C-alpha positions, 0 to 999 in steps of 0.5 A: 500500500502506498504510504505517506511521508509520515510513515517513514519519519524517524525510520531509514527507508531503502531505495529499491527502484527508480522508475524512469517511465511513468507507465512502468512506475504506475504499474509497479504501484499497482503490483505493490498495492495488490501484494500488500507491500508498504512503499513510498514513492517520490519524484526526484531527479537523476542523471542518465545517459552514457555519452549525452548525460542529462538530468531526468525526472523519475519515481523513486520507490522506497520501503522499510528495511524489514520489507526489502526482501519481500519487495524485491521478490514481488518485483522479480516475479513481475519482471522488475529489476530491483535497485541494489546499487550505490546511491543514484546520481541525483541532482 
């Protein structure tokens, strides 16, 4: 279920996905809601491109540390690649 920012106050949310396309982000929200995964999402900027780098907007998905494994499993079952790398190059 999509949670408000207050749900994550005084907690350490984990970035699990950066939605680069609106359609994919909306679909992931539906998937998480159906699977009863508590998540937060916010729009933010990231830097993309290899040769022509630019600042782009995306949907950043977060969950609490204790639900990371469950969220990753739901994502993999639905052909989403969880974000597990270092901090994204944000603007």
